N, C-alpha and C positions, 0 to 999 in steps of 0.2 A: 555817328551818323552814316543810314544807309543813303546811299542817292537813288533820287529815281529813275535815271539815264546819265550817258554820257555825252556829252559835251565834245563835238570835233570839233577847234575851231582856227580855216584854213586862211592861210592870205589871200589865195588867188579862185579864179571862179572854175580853172581848171585842174586845178588842187583839188576840187567837188565834184568834176567829172567825173577822175580819176579811182578818189570813192568810191561813185554809186556805182559805177561799172568790179568795183572787188568785191563791192554788199549786194549784187544783182541780184544773186540767188534768193534775197530774204526781199526781193522786187513780191510785190501786189501782185497776180495778172493781169488781175485788170484795175485797170483808172479808179480810185479811191470818189469818193459823190461828194465828199464833206469837204466843207474852203478847208484852206490852206491853215485859214486862224482857229480850225479845229484843234484841239493838242491828238487827236485819234486820228489827226493825217497821216497816211504814211504811202511813201514810196513804192510807184508802182514798172512794171514795165514800158509804161505810155511815158510817166514821167518822172525819170526818181531821183527831180529836185526842179523847184521851181525858182524866180527868183521874184521878189513881192518888195513893192515903192511901200507905205505906209503915207498916210498924210504931211508929217509933219518933213519925208522928207528920205527917210530914214531907211537903206536899201540889202535885200541881203539874200543870197540863195541860199539856198536851203536843205538837203531831203533825212529821210527821219527812216530808220524801220525798226525793227521789234525781232530779235537776234535770239530764240529763245530766251522769251517773255524779259525780254530787257531790253530798251528802250537807247539807239542810237541814234544821234543831228550829228550830220554834218553842215555846218555855217561860217558862211565869206560876207562879210559883210561891206561895203562896199562906201558906202556914207551911212555915218553915225548921227548926223542931220545937228549936229548943237548937244547932241551924248556930253558932256564937260569928260575934258579927258584931258589932264593937266598936271606934271607934276610940280606946280608951281601956284596950287592955293584949291584947283577946285578939285582935285582928286582924278584918282587910276581908272581907267573903268576896264573890268575884264576881256571887253568887248572891244577894245582901243586901238594905237594905234602902237602902244607904246610893250603892250605884253608880251608882244617878239624877242626886243631886246629882254626883255625882263624875265622871261622864262626862269622858270629853274625846272632840273629831275628830279622824276624818279623814277627807280629799277621797276618793271615790274617783270618773272621771268626770265631775265636776265637778253631781259630790255629797257634802253634811257627812252622814259617817256619823255616829253617836254610838258609840263602842266604852268595854268597860267596860278601865279604866288598864292597863298592864304594871305595875305599881306593886301593884294589888290581884291582878293574875293572877298575882305572886311567891309571895304568901303561897296564894292556892286551891291553885300545886299543891303547895307546901313540904308543903302538908299529905295530898297526895295519897300524898303520894311519890314526884314526876315526873321524873327529877330532869331530862332531857334537857329535856325543859320549863320548868324551873331555871335551866341551864346558857342555854337560847336565848335566854331572857328579860334574866340577867343581863349574856348580852353586851350585847341591845337597847339596858337602859339603860345599859351603858357605852357604846356607841358611840354615841347617839341620846341620847344628856341624861336627864334626869327631875327628878319634884318631888321632893325632898328631904325635904320637909313632908308630903306626900300618901302614899312610901315608909315616913315614920316612921310616921304612924297605919294605915296597911293592914299594917302588921307585929304580932305578937302579942308581947308582953316578949321570949317565949320566940326567935323570930326576929331582933329587933331586937336583941338582944344578937349572934347570929349574927352576921348580915350591920351589924355595928357600922364597919363601914368607909370603906360607904358610905352613912351618916350622917353 
């Protein structure tokens, strides 16, 4: 699976500000006329990031850059507004509070990069009805192995039943 972008989750707004400062050479020179809801919105010198609250109460702070034709997003979620995120039945959400303690590391060019485990991403993509991603994640889990306990905790009760052969 080829990713469309790189999503970097951070725990606090100061981390968004710090990464925006590091990535400022990729800012647009003038502020984008596009809405934050537009997938083509990009960070600018005037507005390197924004904070947005949706009608549900979901609130995030986000910056977005094009780096050599590849999109990089930095996101901090301050209010998940009721998106299910539980290790006891509702399933773990890839943008929720549990990802920080459950992160895994992958090595990339001599760096250890923390990532949201595929076990958790499976639940998130089931919720989003992204069958292409579900299939790719299942293939990766079956091919490379997985943490059975984490998968059991990450899946909602409904999805745990659906994928019981993996548990």
